[in-house]
C-alpha positions in Angstrom: 0.0 0.0 0.0 1.5 3.3 -1.1 1.9 6.1 1.5 2.8 9.6 0.5 2.6 13.0 2.1 -0.9 14.5 2.3 -1.7 17.4 0.1 -4.6 19.7 -0.5 -7.2 18.6 -3.1 -7.2 22.2 -4.4 -3.4 22.2 -4.8 -2.3 21.8 -8.4 0.5 19.7 -7.0 -1.9 17.6 -5.0 -1.5 14.5 -7.2 2.2 14.6 -6.7 2.0 15.1 -2.9 -0.6 12.6 -2.1 -2.1 9.7 -4.1 -5.3 9.1 -2.2 -6.5 6.5 -4.8 -3.6 4.3 -4.0 -4.3 4.3 -0.3 -8.1 3.9 -0.4 -10.2 0.8 -0.3 -13.9 0.1 0.4 -15.7 -2.4 2.6 -19.4 -2.5 1.6 -22.7 -3.5 3.2 -26.3 -3.0 2.3 -28.4 -3.7 5.4 -30.4 -0.7 6.6 -30.1 -1.0 10.4 -27.7 -0.6 13.3 -26.5 -4.2 13.1 -25.7 -3.7 9.5 -23.6 -0.6 10.4 -21.7 -2.5 13.1 -21.1 -5.4 10.6 -19.6 -3.0 8.1 -17.3 -1.5 10.7 -16.2 -4.8 12.1 -15.4 -6.0 8.6 -13.3 -2.9 8.1 -11.5 -3.4 11.4 -10.3 -6.8 10.3 -8.4 -5.2 7.4 -6.8 -2.4 9.5 -3.3 -2.1 11.0 -2.2 0.2 13.9 -1.2 3.0 11.5 -2.2 6.7 11.3 -4.7 7.7 8.8 -8.2 9.0 8.0 -11.5 7.1 7.7 -14.7 7.9 6.0 -18.1 6.5 6.9 -20.5 6.2 4.0 -24.2 5.5 3.8 -26.0 3.1 1.4 -26.0 5.8 -1.3 -22.3 6.5 -1.0 -22.7 9.9 0.7 -20.0 10.7 3.3 -21.5 10.7 6.8 -18.4 11.4 8.8 -14.6 12.0 8.4 -12.3 11.2 11.2 -8.5 10.8 11.8 -6.7 8.4 14.0 -3.2 7.7 15.4 -4.1 4.0 15.1 -6.8 3.3 12.6 -7.5 -0.2 14.0 -8.1 1.0 17.6 -10.0 4.1 16.6 -12.4 2.5 14.2 -12.9 -0.5 16.6 -14.3 2.0 19.2 -17.4 2.4 17.1 -18.4 -1.2 17.7 -18.8 -0.5 21.4 -22.4 0.7 21.1 -23.0 1.4 24.8 -20.1 3.8 24.9 -21.4 5.9 22.0 -23.5 9.0 22.3 -26.9 9.1 20.6 -25.5 11.1 17.8 -22.7 8.5 17.1 -25.2 5.7 17.3 -27.3 7.4 14.6 -24.2 7.7 12.5 -23.3 4.0 12.9 -26.8 2.9 12.1 -26.6 4.8 8.8 -23.1 3.5 7.9 -22.9 0.9 5.2 -19.3 1.0 4.2 -16.0 2.7 5.1 -13.1 4.2 3.2 -9.6 4.2 4.7 -6.7 6.4 3.8 -3.3 5.7 5.4 -0.9 8.6 6.0 2.7 8.8 7.2 2.0 10.6 10.5 -0.9 11.7 12.7 -0.2 15.3 11.8 -0.7 14.5 8.1 -3.9 12.7 9.0 -5.2 15.8 10.8 -4.5 18.0 7.8 -6.2 15.5 5.4 -9.2 15.2 7.7 -9.7 19.0 7.5 -9.4 18.8 3.7 -11.9 16.0 3.3 -14.4 17.7 5.7 -14.2 20.8 3.6 -14.7 18.8 0.4 -17.5 16.5 1.5 -19.2 18.6 4.3 -20.4 15.5 6.2 -23.5 15.8 8.3 -21.9 14.3 11.5 -18.8 16.5 11.4 -18.6 20.0 12.9 -18.8 22.4 9.9 -18.0 26.0 9.4 -21.2 27.8 8.2 -19.2 30.6 6.6 -17.2 29.0 3.8 -16.4 32.2 1.9 -12.8 32.9 1.0 -11.1 35.8 2.8 -9.7 38.8 0.9 -6.0 39.7 0.9 -4.0 42.7 -0.3 -1.5 41.6 -3.0 1.6 43.6 -3.8 2.7 42.0 -7.0 6.3 41.2 -7.9 6.0 40.4 -11.6 6.5 44.0 -13.0 9.1 46.7 -12.8 6.4 48.9 -11.3 4.5 46.5 -9.0 0.7 46.8 -8.7 -1.2 46.8 -5.4 -4.6 45.1 -5.5 -7.3 43.2 -3.7 -7.0 39.4 -4.1 -9.3 36.4 -3.4 -8.8 32.7 -4.1 -5.7 30.7 -4.9 -2.4 32.6 -4.4 -0.8 31.8 -7.7 0.5 35.3 -8.6 4.0 36.2 -7.6 4.2 38.8 -4.9 3.6 39.6 -1.3 0.2 38.8 0.3 -1.1 40.6 3.3 -4.1 39.5 5.3 -6.6 37.9 5.8 -9.0 40.8 6.1 -12.4 40.1 7.7 -14.4 41.5 4.8 -14.2 43.1 1.4 -15.2 46.5 3.0 -12.3 46.4 5.4 -9.8 45.5 2.7 -11.2 48.2 0.3 -10.8 51.0 3.0 -7.3 49.9 3.8 -6.4 49.6 0.1 -7.7 53.2 -0.6 -5.6 54.6 2.3 -2.5 52.6 1.2 -2.8 54.1 -2.3 -2.9 57.6 -0.8 0.0 56.7 1.5 2.4 55.1 -1.0 1.0 56.3 -4.4 1.3 52.8 -5.9 -0.5 51.9 -9.1 -3.7 49.8 -9.0 -4.3 49.5 -12.8 -3.9 46.4 -14.9 -0.7 45.9 -17.0 -2.6 46.4 -20.2 -4.0 49.7 -19.0 -0.5 50.7 -17.7 1.2 49.9 -21.0 -1.3 52.0 -23.1 -1.2 55.3 -21.2 0.2 58.5 -22.8 -0.9 60.8 -20.0 -1.7 60.4 -16.3 -5.2 59.1 -15.3 -7.5 60.6 -12.7 -5.9 58.7 -9.8 -2.7 60.8 -10.3 -4.8 64.0 -10.3 -6.4 63.0 -6.9 -3.0 62.0 -5.5 -3.6 58.3 -5.3 -0.9 57.2 -7.8 2.6 58.4 -8.7 1.9 57.9 -12.5 4.9 55.6 -13.3 3.1 54.7 -16.6 4.1 58.1 -18.1 7.4 58.6 -16.3 6.3 60.9 -13.5 8.4 58.8 -11.2 11.5 56.7 -12.1 12.0 53.0 -11.3 14.3 53.7 -8.3 11.8 56.2 -6.8 8.9 53.7 -7.3 11.0 50.9 -5.8 11.5 53.1 -2.7 7.7 53.5 -2.3 7.3 49.7 -2.7 9.9 49.1 0.1 8.0 51.6 2.4 4.7 49.8 1.7 6.3 46.4 2.5 7.7 47.8 5.8 4.4 49.4 6.7 2.4 46.2 6.0 5.0 44.1 7.6 4.7 45.8 11.0 7.1 48.7 10.8 4.4 51.3 10.5 5.9 53.6 13.2 9.3 53.7 11.4 7.6 54.6 8.1 5.6 57.4 9.7 8.6 58.7 11.4 10.5 58.8 8.1 7.6 60.6 6.4 7.6 63.2 9.2 11.3 63.8 8.7 10.9 64.2 4.9 8.0 66.6 5.4 10.0 68.7 7.9 13.0 68.9 5.5 10.8 69.8 2.5 9.2 72.6 4.6 12.6 73.8 5.7 13.7 73.9 2.1 10.6 75.9 1.2 9.4 73.0 -1.1 5.8 73.4 0.1 4.3 71.4 -2.7 6.4 68.3 -1.7 5.6 69.0 1.9 1.9 69.1 1.2 2.1 65.7 -0.6 4.0 64.2 2.3 1.4 65.7 4.7 -1.4 64.0 2.8 0.5 60.7 2.9 0.9 61.1 6.7 -2.8 61.6 7.1 -3.4 58.4 5.2 -1.1 56.6 7.6 -2.9 58.1 10.5 -6.2 57.0 9.1 -5.0 53.4 8.8 -3.7 53.4 12.4 -6.8 55.1 13.7 -9.1 52.6 12.0 -7.7 49.8 14.1 -10.6 49.0 16.5 -8.2 47.5 19.1 -4.6 48.0 20.2 -2.5 45.2 18.9 1.0 46.8 19.1 3.7 44.4 19.8 1.7 41.3 19.0 3.1 40.8 15.5 1.3 38.2 13.4 -1.5 36.5 15.3 -5.0 35.2 15.2 -7.3 35.3 18.2 -10.1 32.8 18.7 -12.7 32.8 21.4 -15.8 30.6 21.7 -19.2 31.4 23.3 -21.9 28.8 23.9 -25.5 29.5 24.9 -28.8 27.6 24.5 -27.3 24.7 22.5 -25.6 27.1 20.0 -22.0 28.0 19.6 -20.2 31.0 18.1 -16.5 31.7 17.5 -15.0 35.2 17.2 -11.8 35.5 15.2 -9.5 38.6 15.2 -6.8 38.9 12.5 -3.6 40.7 13.6 -0.9 41.2 11.1 2.3 43.2 11.8 0.7 44.5 14.9 -2.3 45.9 13.0 -5.9 44.7 13.3 -7.2 43.5 9.9 -10.7 43.1 11.3 -12.7 40.3 12.9 -15.4 37.8 11.9 -18.0 35.8 13.7 -18.1 32.1 12.8 -21.1 29.9 13.6 -20.2 26.2 13.3 -23.0 23.7 12.6 -23.5 20.1 13.7 -22.1 20.9 17.2 -24.8 18.8 18.9 -23.2 16.9 21.8 -19.7 17.8 20.8 -17.4 19.3 23.6 -16.7 23.1 23.2 -12.9 22.6 23.1 -13.4 20.0 20.3 -15.6 22.4 18.3 -12.9 25.1 18.6 -10.2 22.7 17.4 -12.3 21.6 14.4 -13.0 25.3 13.6 -9.2 26.0 13.6 -8.3 23.1 11.3 -11.0 23.9 8.8 -10.3 27.7 9.0 -6.7 27.2 8.2 -7.5 25.0 5.2 -8.2 28.3 3.4 -6.0 30.8 5.3 -2.2 30.5 5.9 -1.6 30.1 9.6 0.3 32.9 11.4 3.1 32.3 13.8 0.9 32.8 16.9 -2.7 31.6 17.5 -4.3 32.7 20.7 -7.3 30.7 22.1 -9.4 31.0 25.2 -9.2 27.3 26.3 -7.0 24.2 26.1 -7.6 22.3 22.9 -7.6 18.5 22.6 -4.4 17.4 21.0 -3.2 21.0 21.0 0.4 20.1 20.3 -0.6 17.9 17.4 -2.7 20.7 15.9 0.2 23.1 16.2 2.5 20.5 14.5 0.0 20.0 11.7 -0.3 23.8 11.1 3.4 24.2 11.3 3.8 21.6 8.5 1.2 23.3 6.4 2.6 26.8 6.9 6.3 26.0 6.6 7.2 27.9 9.8 6.7 27.5 13.5 3.2 27.9 14.8 2.4 28.3 18.5 -1.0 27.9 20.0 -1.4 29.4 23.5 -3.7 30.8 26.1 -2.5 34.3 27.1 -2.5 35.1 30.8 -1.5 38.8 30.9 -0.6 41.9 28.9 -1.9 43.0 25.5 -2.5 39.5 24.3 -4.8 38.8 27.3 -6.7 42.0 26.6 -7.1 40.9 22.9 -8.5 37.6 24.0 -10.9 39.2 26.5 -12.2 41.5 23.7 -12.6 38.6 21.4 -14.6 36.7 24.1 -16.9 39.7 24.6 -17.5 39.9 20.8 -18.2 36.2 20.6 -20.9 36.4 23.3 -22.5 39.5 21.7 -22.4 38.0 18.2 -24.0 34.8 19.4 -26.8 36.7 21.2 -27.5 38.7 18.1 -27.6 35.6 16.0 -30.0 33.9 18.4 -32.3 36.9 18.4 -32.2 37.0 14.5 -32.8 33.2 14.4 -35.9 33.7 16.6 -37.2 36.4 14.3 -36.4 34.1 11.3 -38.2 31.2 12.9 -41.3 33.4 13.5 -41.3 34.5 9.8 -41.0 30.9 8.7 -44.0 30.0 10.8 -45.9 32.9 9.3 -44.9 31.8 5.8 -46.2 28.3 6.4 -49.5 29.7 7.7 -49.9 32.3 4.9 -49.2 29.9 2.1 -51.2 27.1 3.8 -48.3 24.7 4.1 -48.3 21.7 6.4 -44.9 22.5 7.9 -42.2 25.2 7.8 -40.3 24.9 4.4 -36.7 23.8 4.7 -35.9 24.2 1.1 -37.4 27.0 -1.0 -36.7 27.2 -4.7 -37.3 30.5 -6.5 -37.5 30.8 -10.3 -37.2 33.6 -12.9 -36.3 34.2 -16.5 -34.2 36.8 -18.2 -33.9 37.7 -21.8 -34.1 40.7 -24.3 -36.9 40.1 -26.8 -36.3 36.4 -26.4 -32.5 36.7 -27.2 -30.0 34.7 -25.0 -32.9 33.5 -22.9 -31.9 32.1 -19.6 -33.8 30.7 -16.6 -32.5 31.0 -13.0 -33.1 29.1 -9.8 -32.0 30.2 -6.3 -32.4 28.2 -3.1 -33.1 29.4 0.4 -33.2 27.5 3.6 -33.7 28.3 7.3 -30.2 29.9 7.5 -30.6 32.0 4.4 -29.6 31.6 0.7 -27.6 28.5 -0.3 -25.6 29.8 -3.2 -23.9 26.5 -3.9 -27.4 25.2 -4.9 -28.1 28.0 -7.5 -28.6 26.9 -11.1 -28.9 28.4 -14.5 -30.9 27.0 -17.4 -30.0 27.9 -21.0 -33.4 28.0 -22.6 -33.5 26.4 -26.1 -36.9 25.3 -27.1 -39.1 28.3 -26.2 -40.2 30.7 -28.9 -39.1 34.3 -28.9 -40.6 36.4 -26.1 -42.6 33.4 -24.8 -42.2 33.8 -21.0 -44.7 31.0 -20.3 -42.9 28.6 -22.7 -39.6 29.5 -21.1 -41.0 28.7 -17.6 -42.4 25.4 -18.9 -39.0 24.4 -20.2 -37.3 25.3 -16.9 -39.8 23.3 -14.8 -39.6 20.4 -17.1 -35.8 20.2 -17.0 -35.7 20.7 -13.2 -38.3 18.1 -12.2 -38.2 15.5 -15.0 -35.7 13.3 -13.3 -37.5 13.6 -10.0 -40.8 12.7 -11.5 -39.3 9.6 -13.1 -37.3 8.6 -10.0 -39.0 10.0 -6.9 -36.4 8.4 -4.6 -33.4 9.9 -6.5 -30.8 8.3 -8.7 -27.6 6.7 -7.4 -25.6 8.3 -10.1 -26.7 11.7 -9.0 -26.5 11.4 -5.3 -24.8 14.8 -4.8 -27.0 16.6 -7.3 -29.8 19.0 -6.4 -31.8 17.1 -9.0 -32.5 14.4 -6.5 -33.8 16.8 -3.8 -37.5 17.8 -3.6 -38.2 21.4 -2.6 -40.7 22.2 0.1 -41.9 25.3 -1.7 -41.6 26.6 -5.3 -41.9 30.4 -5.7 -42.3 31.8 -9.2 -41.6 35.4 -10.1 -44.7 36.1 -12.2 -48.4 36.3 -12.3 -51.4 34.1 -13.3 -49.8 33.2 -16.7 -46.6 31.9 -15.1 -48.5 30.1 -12.4 -50.7 28.3 -15.0 -47.8 27.2 -17.2 -45.9 25.9 -14.2 -48.9 24.1 -12.7 -49.8 22.5 -16.0 -46.2 21.4 -16.7 -45.9 19.8 -13.3 -49.3 18.1 -13.7 -48.2 16.6 -17.0 -45.3 15.0 -15.2 -47.6 13.6 -12.6 -46.5 16.1 -9.9 -49.6 17.5 -8.2 -48.7 17.9 -4.5 -45.7 20.3 -4.8 -46.4 23.5 -2.9 -46.4 26.3 -5.5 -46.9 30.1 -5.4 -46.4 33.0 -7.8 -45.5 36.5 -6.7 -46.4 39.4 -8.9 -46.8 43.2 -8.5 -50.4 44.3 -8.6 -51.8 46.8 -11.1 -50.1 50.2 -11.0 -47.0 48.7 -9.4 -48.9 47.0 -6.6 -52.2 47.2 -4.9 -51.5 50.0 -2.6 -47.8 49.0 -2.8 -48.5 45.3 -2.2 -47.4 42.3 -4.2 -50.1 39.8 -5.2 -49.6 36.1 -4.4 -51.3 33.7 -6.9 -52.2 30.2 -5.8 -52.6 27.1 -8.1 -56.3 27.1 -7.6 -56.7 30.7 -8.9 -57.0 32.4 -5.5 -55.0 35.6 -4.7 -53.7 37.0 -1.5 -51.9 40.1 -0.4 -49.9 41.1 2.7 -49.8 44.5 4.6 -47.2 46.9 3.3 -45.2 46.8 6.5 -45.3 43.0 7.0 -41.9 41.3 7.8 -43.2 38.3 5.8 -43.8 40.5 2.8 -40.3 41.8 3.0 -38.9 38.3 3.3 -40.8 37.1 0.2 -39.7 40.2 -1.7 -36.1 39.4 -0.7 -36.5 36.0 -2.2 -37.9 37.4 -5.4 -35.3 40.1 -5.7 -32.5 37.6 -5.2 -33.6 35.4 -8.1 -34.1 38.5 -10.2 -30.6 39.7 -9.4 -29.1 36.3 -10.2 -31.1 35.9 -13.5 -30.1 39.4 -14.7 -26.4 38.8 -13.8 -26.3 35.5 -15.5 -28.0 36.9 -18.6 -25.5 39.8 -18.8 -22.6 37.4 -18.5 -24.1 35.3 -21.3 -24.5 38.4 -23.6 -20.9 39.5 -22.8 -19.6 36.1 -23.8 -21.6 36.3 -27.0 -20.2 39.7 -27.9 -16.6 38.5 -27.5 -17.1 35.1 -29.1 -15.4 34.3 -32.4 -16.7 32.0 -35.2 -13.3 30.2 -34.7 -14.5 29.0 -31.3 -16.8 26.6 -33.0 -14.0 24.7 -34.7 -13.0 21.5 -32.7 -9.4 21.5 -31.6 -8.8 25.3 -32.1 -7.8 26.8 -28.8 -6.8 30.3 -27.8 -3.2 30.1 -29.1 -4.2 28.8 -32.6 -7.1 31.2 -32.8 -4.7 34.1 -32.0 -2.2 32.8 -34.6 -5.0 32.6 -37.3 -6.3 36.0 -36.6 -2.9 37.6 -36.6 -2.1 36.0 -39.9 -5.4 36.5 -41.8 -6.8 39.5 -40.0 -10.4 38.4 -39.5 -12.4 35.2 -39.0 -14.1 35.8 -42.3 -10.8 35.7 -44.1 -9.9 32.4 -42.3 -13.2 31.0 -43.6 -12.4 32.1 -47.2 -8.8 30.9 -47.1 -7.6 28.1 -49.4 -6.1 25.0 -47.8 -2.6 25.9 -48.9 -3.0 29.4 -47.3 -4.1 27.8 -44.1 -1.1 25.5 -44.1 1.2 28.5 -44.4 -0.2 30.1 -41.2 2.4 30.1 -38.4 1.7 27.5 -35.7 -0.9 25.6 -37.9 0.1 22.1 -38.9 -1.2 20.3 -42.1 -3.6 18.2 -40.0 -5.0 21.3 -38.2 -5.3 23.2 -41.5 -7.2 20.3 -43.1 -9.5 20.3 -40.0 -10.2 24.0 -40.4 -10.8 23.7 -44.1 -13.1 20.7 -43.7 -15.1 22.5 -41.0 -16.0 25.4 -43.4 -16.3 23.2 -46.5 -18.2 20.2 -45.2 -20.5 20.2 -48.2 -17.6 19.8 -50.6 
């Protein structure tokens, strides 16, 4: 059995670092009860050795129920066969388990990292999960140009340069970035924009750029600004400010008041950044602070991000599936999943002792490539930071519980107003977007008790409906969404992770009587008659006294008071699908505008398309070219030339 170092599934080098397929095997069972689960686990235990690794429990459909790690796989997995020692939650998990997958690693630290990766990938229902799975923004100071660009960055860190963050939100990074541009006058434009300037842009006029594009500053002077920016973002902000003050004093002494005014404005920008720090973190360096609050069966974690002694903001994290899990274990799981996206700093401050704290630090050290210390501060600035994080965690959890209570009330009112048997757990909202039938597109958004579930959104490229036929478009969308469900009400094994196997509890249509009729009839034709359905439309003259009209399948209409929280909630659902449909339609139109007829030729990628256009000038001339002319184009082989010629002359 091959064993290699664990790597991230999102890492382009992942296949080189860890070959999961070589270390994975499956033991299957099909009995739908507790004894069947125990049998599958016992069969797995027989094949295990006392080695570190990660195990996955799967149900009869193959969905991952739980991901766990172990120092000794044999001992850890065998624990699940001791039913009396298991909590109710774990007994439910074992009763659903039908097979297990095992991955052997070199060390327990590698198993810990792999466990976090797999939890993030599969999001199992019996693992503690982070609700907030959005990526964090960074500030990137690029290093691939003579005049480096400063910009906001999200996602994979592939570009060469220095990354500073994470920042708690896009708003906080935007404010900081604006102040940094005023402070260091670094360019924020793209390389193509930079290379095509013949005079300074507006940013130079408002003193937010030094205009290196047109030579208003030389390379050495710009490099000096870059060094200052790196020092400032790296924690030497006091030294940078002191140097600016000296330069301003000297310029004033030399009666160079224009330069002194520029330096004064830069100093004000530095003061703004320092003043925008909500907490004092001087002397802390690079650190993250985590505090957990628990109340009424719910938990919340507050995270502060300190880099270079500066506060880059804070974010509240509300993990799910915490059930009967110990608080310290929840915080440990949050840390491991959190640092799957964010590079760990040298210091992590927590408010309690974590299980396997040294092992977690070792795993994060291996991931980060530098020493990582996890500690509970007892005094000084770090202790004050932790106390503030604890207060914020308590307040954030109380706010969320209050909001959850209000949401629950609205959900109950929704069920009553729409005459549903129970509160809907999955609401699907539909709309169409097109311009006179052109580039028609249908959109579906999904909402649950916790809000919008953007990973479940879907677009439908409408093909069969006639021009400007909104009703026909809606019929096509409904047919494509529910056809598989109507044929296989219990879902399909081959699509176990698809939304197509999930029935909604409520379907909300953006439209009036016509849309309602077309959707109702389409579903009826597929034999679907018990699906809760409602259409929301504005009344005559933009609403009956400002109120939307709700159309029921049986032809009835209802309205809500103008100031009703339920009305606002339903409007929010309608507005979200409207936003998503329009955005998707605009993107589709933009792609059509920039599309080339050459895109339709099989085997012609961007490089060959570029070579053909440079050689012939237009796509039309490529189409009209003789075979010999195509063969003479640079980068076009005889076989490719023949393929292009045959594509345009298929009829002979």
